[in-house]
C-alpha positions in Angstrom: 222.3 84.8 56.4 220.9 86.4 53.2 219.2 84.3 50.6 222.0 85.1 48.1 224.7 83.9 50.5 222.7 80.7 51.3 222.2 80.1 47.5 225.9 80.4 46.8 226.8 78.2 49.7 224.4 75.5 48.5 225.7 75.9 44.9 229.3 75.4 46.2 228.3 72.2 48.1 226.5 70.9 45.1 229.6 71.5 42.9 231.8 69.6 45.5 229.4 66.7 45.6 229.2 66.5 41.8 233.0 66.5 41.7 233.1 63.6 44.2 230.5 61.7 42.2 232.5 62.0 39.0 235.6 60.8 40.9 233.6 57.7 42.1 232.3 57.0 38.6 235.9 56.3 37.4 236.7 54.0 40.4 237.3 50.4 39.2 236.2 49.0 42.6 232.8 50.7 42.3 232.4 49.4 38.7 233.1 45.8 39.9 230.6 46.2 42.7 227.9 47.6 40.4 228.5 44.8 37.9 228.4 42.1 40.7 225.1 43.6 42.1 223.5 43.7 38.7 224.4 40.1 37.9 223.4 38.9 41.3 219.9 40.6 41.1 219.4 39.1 37.6 220.4 35.6 38.9 218.0 36.0 41.9 215.2 37.1 39.6 215.9 34.2 37.2 215.5 31.6 40.0 212.7 33.5 41.8 214.6 34.1 45.1 215.1 37.2 47.2 218.0 38.4 49.3 216.2 37.1 52.4 216.0 33.6 50.9 219.8 33.7 50.3 220.5 34.8 53.8 218.3 32.1 55.2 220.1 29.5 53.0 223.5 30.6 54.0 222.8 31.2 57.7 219.6 29.4 58.7 220.2 29.5 62.4 220.4 33.3 62.7 216.8 34.1 61.9 216.3 36.1 65.2 219.1 38.5 64.2 220.6 38.6 67.8 224.2 38.0 68.5 225.0 34.3 69.1 226.1 34.9 72.6 222.9 36.7 73.6 220.7 33.9 72.1 222.5 31.2 74.1 222.2 32.9 77.5 219.1 32.1 79.5 217.8 35.0 81.5 215.4 32.8 83.6 216.8 31.0 86.6 215.8 27.3 86.9 213.0 26.5 89.3 214.0 25.0 92.6 212.7 21.5 93.5 210.0 21.6 96.3 209.3 18.5 98.4 206.0 18.2 100.1 205.2 15.5 102.7 201.7 14.7 103.7 201.8 14.1 107.5 198.5 12.2 107.3 199.5 9.6 104.7 203.3 10.0 104.7 203.1 10.5 100.9 206.0 12.6 99.4 205.7 14.8 96.3 208.7 16.4 94.5 207.8 19.2 92.1 209.3 22.2 90.5 205.9 23.9 89.7 202.5 24.1 91.2 200.8 22.2 88.4 201.2 18.8 90.0 197.9 16.8 90.1 198.2 15.3 93.6 199.4 18.7 95.0 196.4 20.4 93.5 194.1 17.7 95.1 195.8 18.2 98.5 195.4 22.0 98.2 191.7 21.6 97.3 191.1 19.2 100.2 193.2 20.7 103.0 193.7 24.3 101.9 196.7 26.1 100.4 198.0 27.4 103.7 198.0 24.0 105.3 199.7 22.2 102.3 202.3 25.0 102.1 203.2 24.1 105.7 204.0 20.6 104.5 206.9 22.0 102.4 210.3 20.6 103.5 213.0 23.2 103.7 
């Protein structure tokens, strides 16, 4: 495309956009929205608030910006209960994790492989 043709095409698009802009300027709905935005921003400035403050006031629980359904669903499955029985003492431990004090003591004293063999299935 020649430079002259490109220039005329851009000039035509610009004229169409200016015409659309002039049509919007006369729209009553747009005038009301502009008036509302202007008054709202003045009010926010007067009280020292930002739009983020207003959103947090109106919807404080939606700070993570995820849909409510996604926030409520847990992706992690619950840990299963493990029951260990020490055959030497008959002592029983029920735990969902490996951070149990007595279980750690058993593993330190008897070894992890031995204590894992005490796991009831």
